VEXLOVO-896256 format. One line per 10 residues: number of its first residue (from 1); for each residue x, y, z of C-alpha. Coordinates in nm, 4 decimals. Layout:
BEGIN
NUM	X/Y/Z  ... .
REM end
This chain:
BEGIN
1	1.7216/2.2202/-1.8136  1.8332/2.4981/-1.5786  2.0955/2.2701/-1.4068  2.2686/2.2252/-1.7431  2.2266/2.5892/-1.8292  2.3942/2.6972/-1.5091  2.6233/2.3929/-1.4469  2.9123/2.6214/-1.3432  2.7107/2.8696/-1.1326  2.5513/2.5929/-0.9217 .
11	2.8648/2.3758/-0.8815  3.0360/2.3689/-0.5366  3.3831/2.5026/-0.4869  3.6472/2.4287/-0.2262  3.8074/2.7513/-0.0983  4.0840/2.6599/0.1503  3.9022/2.4574/0.4236  3.5567/2.5962/0.3231  3.3383/2.4408/0.0728  3.0964/2.6917/-0.0999 .
21	2.7781/2.5259/-0.2144  2.7675/2.7411/-0.5346  2.9442/3.0290/-0.7007  2.6965/3.3040/-0.6117  2.8265/3.5464/-0.3561  2.6794/3.8227/-0.1436  2.9945/4.0248/-0.1100  3.0050/4.2263/0.2036  2.7934/4.5364/0.1767  2.7009/4.7711/0.4647 .
31	2.3338/4.8292/0.3830  2.2668/4.9126/0.7448  1.9929/4.6508/0.7844  1.9854/4.6454/1.1576  1.7512/4.8872/1.3292  1.9820/4.8974/1.6323  2.3054/5.0652/1.5314  2.6107/4.8680/1.6391  2.4192/4.5381/1.6874  2.2709/4.2541/1.4894 .
41	1.8930/4.2499/1.5279  1.6131/4.0433/1.3856  1.5983/4.2829/1.0822  1.9671/4.2196/1.0011  1.9070/3.8439/1.0193  1.5945/3.8625/0.8119  1.7609/4.0682/0.5417  2.0703/3.8776/0.4848  1.9356/3.5470/0.5827  1.6805/3.5712/0.3047 .
51	1.9595/3.5594/0.0567  2.0962/3.2420/0.2017  1.7444/3.0835/0.2078  1.7068/3.2177/-0.1534  2.0009/3.0116/-0.2658  2.3060/3.2402/-0.2470  2.5913/3.0213/-0.1420  2.8273/3.2854/0.0051  2.7019/3.5305/0.2567  2.9299/3.8281/0.3432 .
61	2.6532/4.0393/0.5254  2.7895/4.3674/0.6642  3.1466/4.4718/0.7537  3.3074/4.4557/1.1038  3.4403/4.7976/1.1701  3.7448/4.7700/1.3849  3.8759/4.9832/1.6733  4.1606/5.2355/1.6245  4.4138/5.3608/1.8668  4.2721/5.6984/1.9489 .
71	4.4343/5.8794/2.2549  4.2002/5.8295/2.5462  4.1188/6.1968/2.5783  4.0043/6.2412/2.2115  3.6497/6.1820/2.0987  3.5676/5.9135/1.8545  3.5712/6.0271/1.4943  3.2304/5.9255/1.3521  3.1116/6.0865/1.0338  3.0299/6.0290/0.6691 .
81	3.3102/6.2524/0.5550  3.5812/6.0648/0.7487  3.4523/5.7222/0.7782  3.3563/5.5474/1.1013  3.6292/5.5052/1.3664  3.6141/5.4514/1.7385  3.8031/5.3504/2.0487  3.5711/5.0494/2.0802  3.4585/4.8111/1.8008  3.1524/4.6153/1.7412 .
91	3.3296/4.2766/1.7877  3.4080/4.3876/2.1487  3.0388/4.4414/2.2277  2.8774/4.1217/2.3582  2.5237/4.1886/2.2107  2.6774/4.2362/1.8660  2.8721/3.9175/1.8989  2.5726/3.7217/2.0203  2.3659/3.8534/1.7434  2.6244/3.7629/1.4831 .
101	2.6541/3.4094/1.6313  2.2718/3.3751/1.5785  2.3056/3.4994/1.2321  2.5817/3.2615/1.1243  2.3654/2.9802/1.2619  2.0853/3.1049/1.0314  2.3166/3.1032/0.7256  2.4340/2.7493/0.8047  2.0857/2.6322/0.8572  2.0083/2.7594/0.5072 .
111	2.3075/2.5606/0.3666  2.5310/2.8640/0.2919  2.8688/2.9763/0.4254  2.9256/3.2990/0.6172  3.2272/3.5324/0.5782  3.3381/3.7956/0.8244  3.4992/4.1072/0.6691  3.7297/4.3072/0.8858  3.7660/4.6845/0.8072  3.9355/4.9830/0.9379 .
121	3.7524/5.2635/0.7782  3.8708/5.6038/0.8680  4.0291/5.8980/0.6987  4.1675/6.0044/1.0400  4.4498/5.7433/1.0263  4.6821/5.6798/0.7274  5.0458/5.6013/0.6483  5.1065/5.9561/0.5189  4.9665/6.3075/0.5391  4.7536/6.2699/0.2236 .
131	4.3777/6.2815/0.2192  4.2544/5.9175/0.1955  3.9274/6.0147/0.0088  3.9866/6.2401/-0.2805  3.6462/6.4019/-0.2549  3.7402/6.5799/0.0699  4.0439/6.7432/0.2256  4.0521/6.5798/0.5678  4.4209/6.5405/0.6241  4.4944/6.2230/0.8367 .
141	4.7192/6.1637/1.1332  5.0399/5.9870/1.0261  5.0629/5.6473/1.1982  5.3617/5.5540/1.4043  5.4941/5.2108/1.4862  5.2793/5.1528/1.7896  4.9640/5.2560/1.6141  5.0419/5.0324/1.3192  5.0974/4.7465/1.5689  4.7682/4.8223/1.7384 .
151	4.5700/4.8018/1.4073  4.7380/4.4885/1.2810  4.6559/4.3157/1.6107  4.3047/4.4379/1.5960  4.2481/4.2199/1.2745  4.3695/3.9199/1.4622  4.1534/3.9906/1.7664  3.8442/4.0332/1.5588  3.9194/3.7210/1.3518  3.9568/3.5239/1.6722 .
161	3.6045/3.6296/1.7757  3.4617/3.5573/1.4304  3.6017/3.2069/1.4485  3.4573/3.1537/1.7932  3.0990/3.2290/1.6787  3.0885/3.0163/1.3553  3.2396/3.2222/1.0693  3.3610/3.0126/0.7840  3.6077/3.2604/0.6493  3.7786/3.5905/0.7167 .
171	3.8241/3.8677/0.4726  4.0562/4.1716/0.5282  3.9204/4.4681/0.3458  4.2002/4.6343/0.1396  3.9939/4.8462/-0.1044  3.7726/5.1444/-0.1056  3.9549/5.3979/0.1153  4.0034/5.1544/0.4001  4.3251/5.1683/0.6073  4.4793/4.8661/0.4122 .
181	4.4081/5.0548/0.0854  4.5944/5.3544/0.2165  4.8994/5.1459/0.2687  4.8672/4.9832/-0.0804  4.8142/5.3000/-0.2771  5.1085/5.5048/-0.4096  4.8905/5.8169/-0.3618  4.8446/5.7787/0.0051  5.1558/5.5922/0.1095  5.4567/5.8110/0.0665 .
191	5.6611/5.6509/0.3441  6.0309/5.5725/0.3114  6.0517/5.3294/0.6007  5.9612/4.9601/0.5917  5.5976/5.0258/0.5441  5.6371/5.2163/0.2225  5.8329/5.2031/-0.0976  5.7365/5.0153/-0.4264  5.4460/4.7673/-0.4803  5.6377/4.4783/-0.3125 .
201	5.6993/4.6913/-0.0020  5.3609/4.8672/0.0165  5.1915/4.5216/0.0776  5.3823/4.4820/0.4021  5.0994/4.6109/0.6218  4.8426/4.3746/0.4616  5.0811/4.0767/0.4631  5.1575/4.1265/0.8388  4.7859/4.1549/0.9141  4.7138/3.8367/0.7209 .
211	4.9993/3.6585/0.9090  4.8574/3.7667/1.2547  4.5093/3.6537/1.1610  4.6339/3.3212/1.0298  4.8175/3.2614/1.3583  4.4923/3.3003/1.5393  4.2534/3.1105/1.3165  4.4914/2.8385/1.1951  4.3908/2.6362/0.8984  4.0294/2.5884/1.0041 .
221	3.8900/2.8975/0.8306  3.9371/3.0368/0.4823  4.1330/3.3623/0.4641  4.1192/3.6291/0.1837  4.1272/3.9828/0.0985  3.9110/4.2386/-0.0860  4.1122/4.4459/-0.3248  4.0743/4.6816/-0.6194  4.1915/4.5920/-0.9677  4.2507/4.9530/-1.0484 .
231	4.2250/5.2786/-0.8442  4.0927/5.5234/-1.1113  4.2543/5.8055/-0.9072  4.5010/6.0554/-1.0123  4.8518/5.9142/-0.9333  4.6831/5.5915/-0.8026  4.7822/5.2365/-0.8745  4.6981/5.1293/-1.2304  4.5989/4.7729/-1.3180  4.9515/4.6451/-1.3647 .
241	5.0593/4.7820/-1.0216  4.7589/4.6284/-0.8617  4.8292/4.2932/-1.0312  5.1820/4.3053/-0.9060  5.0663/4.3659/-0.5370  4.7984/4.1046/-0.5570  5.0508/3.8640/-0.6957  5.2902/3.9289/-0.4091  5.0093/3.8805/-0.1558  4.9280/3.5497/-0.3171 .
251	5.2879/3.4485/-0.2919  5.2857/3.4773/0.0982  5.0857/3.1553/0.1060  4.8405/3.3054/0.3552  4.5376/3.3544/0.1400  4.2640/3.1222/0.0026  4.0710/3.3766/-0.1957  4.0766/3.7281/-0.3545  3.7730/3.9340/-0.3933  3.8380/4.1852/-0.6704 .
261	3.6559/4.4859/-0.8174  3.7332/4.8241/-0.9674  3.6947/5.1745/-0.8517  3.6516/5.3529/-0.5198  3.3875/5.5283/-0.3059  3.4048/5.8678/-0.4613  3.4492/5.8742/-0.8363  3.3948/5.7389/-1.1827  3.3954/5.4498/-1.1649  3.2588/5.3767/-0.8370 .
271	3.3077/5.0185/-0.7098  2.9235/5.0023/-0.7119  2.8875/5.0482/-1.0839  2.5415/5.1806/-1.1860  2.3417/5.1171/-1.5006  2.5767/5.3668/-1.6795  2.8222/5.0852/-1.6952  2.7902/4.7651/-1.8972  2.7294/4.4429/-1.7135  3.0611/4.3148/-1.5688 .
281	3.2336/4.5901/-1.7603  3.5568/4.5492/-1.5685  3.5697/4.1621/-1.5857  3.9210/4.1715/-1.7209  4.0572/4.2425/-1.3726  3.9132/3.9073/-1.2650  4.0763/3.7213/-1.5544  4.4103/3.8858/-1.4794  4.3941/3.7849/-1.1137  4.3015/3.4277/-1.2170 .
291	4.6071/3.4236/-1.4340  4.8436/3.5797/-1.1773  4.7499/3.3739/-0.8768  4.8024/3.0041/-0.7883  4.5046/2.7988/-0.8937  4.4504/2.7068/-0.5293  4.3478/3.0707/-0.4622  3.9833/3.1333/-0.5619  3.9003/3.4595/-0.7509  3.5816/3.6437/-0.6757 .
301	3.4886/3.9104/-0.9206  3.2324/4.1815/-0.8361  3.0933/4.4534/-1.0452  2.7451/4.4832/-1.1731  2.6624/4.1162/-1.2300  2.2950/4.1157/-1.1915  2.1911/3.8227/-1.4085  2.2559/3.4481/-1.3649  2.3329/3.4158/-1.7441  2.6119/3.6753/-1.7193 .
311	2.7465/3.5136/-1.4031  2.7581/3.1809/-1.5718  2.9454/3.3177/-1.8675  3.2034/3.4710/-1.6414  3.2672/3.1430/-1.4786  3.2668/2.9423/-1.8031  3.5131/3.1725/-1.9747  3.7546/3.1806/-1.6807  3.7125/3.5309/-1.5559  3.6650/3.4145/-1.2007 .
321	3.5813/3.1270/-0.9741  3.3132/3.3034/-0.7758  3.0723/3.5904/-0.8709  2.9623/3.8842/-0.6542  2.5926/3.9389/-0.6974  2.4952/4.1700/-0.4045  2.2266/4.3865/-0.5789  2.0829/4.0930/-0.7581  2.0008/3.9490/-0.4138  1.8708/4.2833/-0.2934 .
331	1.6320/4.3059/-0.5978  1.5255/3.9537/-0.5567  1.6532/3.7413/-0.2624  1.5175/3.4231/-0.4398  1.6857/3.4818/-0.7677  1.9321/3.1946/-0.7188  1.6620/2.9536/-0.6413  1.4471/3.0795/-0.9314  1.7447/3.0343/-1.1660  1.8145/2.6847/-1.0363 .
341	1.4610/2.5870/-1.0739  1.4189/2.7262/-1.4308  1.1841/3.0043/-1.3147  1.3830/3.2758/-1.4927  1.0688/3.4740/-1.5874  0.9907/3.5183/-1.2292  1.3237/3.6899/-1.1456  1.3119/4.0617/-1.0572  1.6360/4.1761/-1.2091  1.8266/4.4545/-1.0489 .
351	1.8088/4.7705/-1.2668  2.1433/4.9019/-1.1210  1.9986/5.2457/-1.0062  2.2432/5.1912/-0.7049  1.9809/5.3615/-0.4572  2.0234/5.0582/-0.2157  2.3970/5.1114/-0.1595  2.3975/5.4847/-0.2335  2.1495/5.5584/0.0327  2.2922/5.3334/0.2949 .
361	2.6204/5.5072/0.2624  2.4621/5.8362/0.3626  2.1839/5.7592/0.6030  1.9971/6.0791/0.6971  1.7704/5.9400/0.9667  1.8109/5.6676/1.2376  1.6980/5.4002/1.2611  1.7681/5.3663/0.8846  1.5722/5.1126/0.6816  1.7460/4.9724/0.3596 .
371	1.5714/5.0528/0.0349  1.5420/4.9063/-0.3137  1.3658/5.0853/-0.5961  1.1939/4.7720/-0.7221  1.1686/4.5302/-0.4256  0.9222/4.6521/-0.1700  1.0242/4.3981/0.0841  1.3745/4.5273/0.1355  1.3994/4.6886/0.4798  1.0561/4.5573/0.5610 .
381	1.1262/4.1794/0.5719  0.9769/4.1274/0.9204  0.6583/4.3323/0.8172  0.6143/4.1037/0.5120  0.6710/3.7842/0.7031  0.3876/3.8965/0.9328  0.1423/4.0492/0.6882  0.1834/3.8706/0.3607  -0.0744/3.5960/0.3879  -0.3893/3.4941/0.1872 .
391	-0.6825/3.7348/0.2202  -0.9484/3.6358/0.4671  -1.2099/3.7445/0.2195  -1.1112/3.7549/-0.1569  -1.2417/4.0795/-0.3134  -1.2905/4.2272/-0.6603  -1.0188/4.4796/-0.6910  -0.9766/4.7451/-0.9597  -0.6409/4.9282/-1.0077  -0.6316/5.2363/-1.2266 .
401	-0.2909/5.3090/-1.3582  -0.0061/5.0699/-1.4802  0.2952/5.2463/-1.3400  0.5084/5.0758/-1.0718  0.2776/5.1656/-0.7857  -0.0311/5.0347/-0.9728  0.1417/4.7139/-1.0851  0.2754/4.6336/-0.7386  -0.0630/4.6940/-0.5790  -0.2156/4.4596/-0.8376 .
411	0.0551/4.1973/-0.8054  0.0512/4.1696/-0.4319  -0.3264/4.1781/-0.4050  -0.3498/3.9012/-0.6676  -0.0879/3.7022/-0.4907  -0.2961/3.7147/-0.1755  -0.6054/3.5743/-0.3621  -0.8033/3.8809/-0.4706  -0.9565/3.9101/-0.8182  -0.7819/4.2035/-0.9778 .
421	-0.8433/4.4108/-1.2817  -0.5791/4.6719/-1.3843  -0.6789/4.9588/-1.6149  -0.4113/5.1362/-1.8136  -0.4911/5.4140/-2.0694  -0.1530/5.3549/-2.2482  -0.0562/5.0624/-2.4732  0.1895/4.9243/-2.2199  0.2432/4.8940/-1.8579  0.5352/5.0830/-1.6963 .
431	0.4318/5.4457/-1.6348  0.7304/5.6751/-1.6063  0.9606/5.3768/-1.6481  0.8682/5.3949/-2.0121  1.0239/5.7424/-2.0248  1.3183/5.6696/-1.8072  1.4238/5.3698/-2.0073  1.4732/5.5991/-2.3192  1.7785/5.7653/-2.1587  2.1185/5.6307/-2.2422 .
441	2.2372/5.4232/-1.9468  1.8896/5.3646/-1.8208  1.7879/5.0870/-2.0642  1.7925/4.8390/-1.7773  1.4714/5.0042/-1.6399  1.2767/4.8108/-1.8903  1.3551/4.4908/-1.7059  1.1230/4.6044/-1.4320  0.8504/4.6566/-1.6844  0.9073/4.3088/-1.8166 .
451	0.8913/4.1801/-1.4622  0.5553/4.3423/-1.3967  0.4117/4.2261/-1.7302  0.5145/3.8712/-1.6478  0.3815/3.8898/-1.2957  0.0474/4.0155/-1.4156  0.0127/3.7123/-1.6368  0.1558/3.4787/-1.3576  -0.0726/3.5977/-1.0880  -0.3870/3.6185/-1.3077 .
461	-0.4359/3.9994/-1.3072  -0.6711/4.1013/-1.5827  -0.4924/4.3859/-1.7624  -0.6988/4.6328/-1.9876  -0.4640/4.8355/-2.1935  -0.5664/5.1479/-2.3888  -0.8699/5.1821/-2.1632  -0.9751/5.5037/-2.0011  -1.1373/5.4992/-1.6490  -1.3982/5.7304/-1.5015 .
471	-1.6283/5.6988/-1.2014  -1.9091/5.5300/-1.4003  -1.6837/5.2807/-1.5713  -1.5209/5.1783/-1.2406  -1.8507/5.1332/-1.0651  -1.9736/4.9249/-1.3491  -1.7133/4.6637/-1.2535  -1.8729/4.6356/-0.9045  -1.5412/4.6630/-0.7178  -1.5085/4.6144/-0.3461 .
481	-1.1717/4.7920/-0.3528  -1.0192/5.0397/-0.5823  -0.6547/5.1680/-0.6076  -0.6058/5.4937/-0.7873  -0.2402/5.5030/-0.9276  -0.2891/5.7552/-1.2059  0.0699/5.8982/-1.1502  0.1752/6.2587/-1.2076  0.2337/6.5075/-1.4815  0.5229/6.7592/-1.5457 .
491	0.4917/7.0776/-1.3238  0.4409/7.3929/-1.5249  0.5476/7.7232/-1.3345  0.2372/7.9275/-1.4503  0.3557/8.2346/-1.2409  0.6584/8.2887/-1.4780  0.5844/8.5398/-1.7568  0.6374/8.3829/-2.1084  0.6239/8.0351/-1.9975  0.3667/7.9555/-2.2531 .
501	0.5687/8.0685/-2.5536  0.5918/7.7926/-2.8284  0.9693/7.7356/-2.7844  0.9201/7.6342/-2.4105  0.8613/7.2639/-2.3849  0.8703/6.9882/-2.1196  1.1580/6.7329/-2.0743  0.9065/6.4484/-2.0604  0.7586/6.5535/-2.3936  1.0957/6.5845/-2.5536 .
511	1.1945/6.2290/-2.4468  0.8648/6.0844/-2.5648  0.8878/6.2473/-2.9100  0.5865/6.4742/-2.8230  0.7944/6.7886/-2.8574  1.0956/6.8939/-3.0574  1.3710/7.1454/-2.9952  1.6149/7.3573/-3.1932  1.9909/7.2905/-3.2048  2.0755/7.5144/-2.8979 .
521	1.8837/7.4183/-2.5896  1.8568/7.5613/-2.2468  1.7311/7.3151/-1.9756  1.5867/7.4983/-1.6737  1.6214/7.2484/-1.3850  1.4183/7.2540/-1.0638  1.4976/6.8977/-0.9608  1.8112/6.7504/-0.7952  1.8009/6.3842/-0.8993  1.8594/6.2085/-1.2274 .
531	1.5799/6.3586/-1.4506  1.7721/6.6684/-1.5625  2.1042/6.4833/-1.6638  1.8928/6.2135/-1.8375  1.7090/6.4800/-2.0484  2.0339/6.6524/-2.1214  2.2003/6.3435/-2.2426  1.9006/6.2410/-2.4444  1.9266/6.5748/-2.6308  2.3091/6.5555/-2.6849 .
541	2.2733/6.2192/-2.8215  2.0634/6.3754/-3.0970  2.3215/6.6372/-3.1777  2.1881/6.9257/-2.9608  2.4075/7.1797/-2.7807  2.2879/7.1861/-2.4176  2.3318/7.4138/-2.1211  2.1631/7.3492/-1.7809  2.0569/7.6323/-1.5552  2.0099/7.4613/-1.2240 .
551	1.8597/7.5869/-0.8943  2.1241/7.4160/-0.6536  2.4909/7.4336/-0.5869  2.5536/7.1519/-0.8311  2.3633/6.9238/-1.0630  2.2261/6.6064/-0.9084  2.2440/6.7448/-0.5598  2.0484/6.4458/-0.4201  2.2450/6.1816/-0.6089  2.4685/6.0070/-0.3539 .
561	2.8381/5.9373/-0.3497  2.8632/5.6177/-0.5447  2.6829/5.7658/-0.8479  2.7169/6.1387/-0.8693  3.0697/6.1441/-1.0112  2.9641/5.9300/-1.3066  2.6605/6.1538/-1.3727  2.8943/6.4670/-1.3721  3.1495/6.2909/-1.5834  2.8836/6.2022/-1.8390 .
571	2.7795/6.5727/-1.8666  3.1424/6.6717/-1.9288  3.1755/6.4010/-2.1961  2.8564/6.5205/-2.3569  2.9766/6.8744/-2.3543  2.6869/6.9970/-2.1384  2.7532/7.3224/-1.9571  2.6059/7.3617/-1.6192  2.5224/7.6911/-1.4514  2.4361/7.6498/-1.0786 .
581	2.2342/7.8643/-0.8315  1.9846/8.0017/-1.0753  1.6071/7.9986/-1.1208  1.3960/8.1119/-1.4055  1.2321/8.4513/-1.3749  1.0954/8.5226/-1.7150  1.0984/8.4009/-2.0768  1.0958/8.6168/-2.3820  1.1015/8.5307/-2.7557  1.4665/8.6210/-2.7849 .
591	1.5997/8.5095/-2.4485  1.5251/8.4572/-2.0772  1.5998/8.6037/-1.7408  1.7362/8.4151/-1.4491  1.7427/8.5173/-1.0885  2.0113/8.4093/-0.8311  1.8954/8.1233/-0.6017  2.0542/8.2986/-0.3071  2.0391/8.6760/-0.3802  1.8580/8.9298/-0.5968 .
601	2.0972/8.9580/-0.8937  1.9498/8.8826/-1.2330  2.1126/8.7487/-1.5481  1.9905/8.7410/-1.9077  2.0706/8.4696/-2.1665  2.0176/8.4843/-2.5379  2.0830/8.2833/-2.8434  1.8845/7.9596/-2.7416  1.6372/7.8003/-2.9783  1.4444/7.6177/-2.7138 .
611	1.3800/7.6188/-2.3429  1.3263/7.2856/-2.1851  1.1621/7.2656/-1.8395  1.2460/7.0022/-1.5922  1.0470/7.1060/-1.2857  0.9425/6.7844/-1.1307  0.5842/6.6662/-1.1363  0.2447/6.7288/-0.9773  0.0090/6.4421/-0.8609  -0.2955/6.3528/-1.0683 .
621	-0.5558/6.2425/-0.8189  -0.8811/6.3872/-0.9700  -1.0332/6.0413/-1.0111  -0.9649/5.9514/-0.6565  -1.1291/6.2715/-0.5347  -1.4297/6.2031/-0.7552  -1.4690/5.8497/-0.6255  -1.4168/5.9649/-0.2622  -1.6894/6.2242/-0.3112  -1.9184/5.9532/-0.4672 .
631	-1.8783/5.7394/-0.1584  -1.9798/5.4122/-0.3248  -1.6463/5.2311/-0.3009  -1.5986/5.0321/0.0199  -1.2195/5.0573/0.0131  -1.0587/5.3383/-0.1816  -0.6892/5.3971/-0.1984  -0.4524/5.6473/-0.3800  -0.1020/5.5132/-0.4590  0.2416/5.6407/-0.5697 .
641	0.2781/5.9571/-0.7577  -0.0937/6.0135/-0.7596  -0.0606/6.0799/-0.3917  0.2896/6.2391/-0.3897  0.5558/6.2451/-0.6589  0.8641/6.0930/-0.5150  1.1163/5.8360/-0.6324  1.0693/5.4842/-0.7701  1.1290/5.3073/-0.4346  0.8521/5.5112/-0.2636 .
651	0.6023/5.4338/-0.5416  0.6990/5.0584/-0.5257  0.6715/5.0315/-0.1526  0.3398/5.2356/-0.1438  0.1634/5.0253/-0.4043  0.2777/4.6989/-0.2499  0.1704/4.8086/0.0998  -0.1791/4.8765/-0.0351  -0.1770/4.5288/-0.1857  -0.1005/4.3955/0.1628 .
661	-0.3744/4.6074/0.3282  -0.6609/4.5179/0.0968 .
REM end
C-alpha cells in the first residue's frame, strides 16, 4: 500500500552520473553535529548517518567552508556577525578529510549518496562595498582580480579532495549570503567590470567556478548549485531575475542539478521557514526552475516539506524532481523507512519550530550539541546507542503528568520493557502544547500531541485521563518508580501593587478561554521567547487592540536569526505596538506605572481595558516533595517544567533521559 502511495517519492533518479535511490534529500545544513570543531567525529557520523540508515536517499551533511585570501599578517575573521572565514580551510586539514572519508563510506554502506557542498561564507569579502548581510553594517573588502581567482580555484581544490574521498556529487553554494550569492545579487554586486552588470553577466563568477570544478572532477561526479528563487531583500533579485540567472547557469552545460529555495539568513522569509509559513509555501519557484531548465537537470526544492505526503504531491505535480526534507529527518531519522513500510502513525513529524537550525547558527557554548524540540536523540545519538536497551528488571512505573516530559518518560520506559501507567488530570495529553497550538502559526504543535497519543497506544502505556494523583493514590498502584512531570503554572509577581485587580489576567488563561479581556489590551512581558508574540497575535485575531510593554531591548530577544524577523513582521501586520525596556511597577484601576529596565525613570499608561501578564512560569513540584518526604518510592524522579521551566527541547530530553535511567 505505501509503495503505491509514495511511488514517486521512493523511485530512483539519475542525476548526471549519480543514481539517487529515492527523492528524499537531506540538503546541506550546518547543525554543528561534531563535538570537535573543524573535524568530523563519531557524533557527526552518528547524526547524519542515521538519516541514511533511516531511508533518506541524498545526504548533504554539513557544508565545507573554504579558505579565503587574507593577507598573511591579518587575523582570521571568525564570528557570527560576519560569517566564518579563514586562511586555512577544513578540506586542507587531514583529520577532517579522513573523518569525511569515513562518513562517506557510512552513507554508501546505508545505500545512500553523499554530496559535498562548497561554501565561501564571509561578509569580509564581496564584489562591492555593500554589506552582504542586511541585518548588520559590516562593510566588506572589495575583491580584486587576484582574490577572485584565488576563490574560484579554492572551489576546484576542495572538489578534487571531495572526489578523492568518495563524494558522489559537488554542490556550489550560491544562496544565503555566501560569496557566490553576493556576485549574483544586484544589491551586493555593483561592479562595472566583467564580474558585474545584468543577470547574464552577474553569473560569471559562479559559471567560472563551475567550470574549474568540472575540469577537476570530470564527468564522474554530479555537479550542481544551491540558489534562491527570490531574495526578499530591498533592491534584491526578484523571482524573474533569479529565473533568468538560473536559466543562464543551466545553459552552460556544467550542472546536473539545482537545489532551490527562497529567502535568506536574516529576514522574512528565512530560507528555513518556520511553522508561520504553510507547508512548501514557495513551491512555485521549484516549478519555475523545472520549466526553465533542460529536463536533464534535476530540480531539488527545499522549504518546509516535513511530511511524506506533501513531498509525494510536489513530485507528482511537477514542482520538482527531488525534495529537501532536512528537519523531517531531524525530528525522525527513520521517517523515510516508516513511510515506505506503511508505518505512518509512528512518524514523529517536525513541528517547524526551527530551534534545530536556529540554535546551530548561533552556538553559545562549545562543544555545541544539536537540539530538536521533539526528538530527544538529536545531539545524543551515541548516548542513545549505548544506553537504549531492554531493562534488566522490568518495573511498575507511574508517571504523573501528560505533558511532553511525562509522555517521553513513559514512552521510553515502556519501549524498554517497563509496565507504565500515566496519570493526567486533563482530558487529553499534551500539557502546554495544548496551549501553544492555539496560536496562529503554531497549529503544527498538535502533531506532537498526536505522536505521543499514538505512542502510548503502540508501546502499551496505560493512560488515565481526568484523574488526579496524590501520595495515597500513587502508593496504591505499588510503583517501583515514579516520575513527577506536573509541569508549571504562570508566574504572578505578587510584590507589585494592584496585581490582583480584576482586569489583570494571565496570558495562558486568555488563550485557554479561562479569562476575557476588553478591547484595548496591554501585555506586560517578562519573557524573551515566543510566548508574548503568540498571546499578542491570539488577541489581535479576536479584534483586540494590543500594545506590548517588554523588559528587553526588543521583543523575542532569545529568538534566533532565522525566525525573529518573521515574528516581528507578524507583530507589524497585526498592528501590535511594542514598547521595549520597561517593567511593571504598579497597577491601578485607571492605569499602570512602568519603570525603565535600565534606569529609574517611570512612565504612566492609561486607557487600557485589560492588563495581560506574560511572566513565564514557576515549577509545580509539590507532589514530588511530598513523595520524597514519604520515602516509600524506591525510584523517584522529577521531570521537565516541574523541575525547571525551560523550553520544549529541555522537557523532551529530560523526560526521555529518565525513561532511559529507570
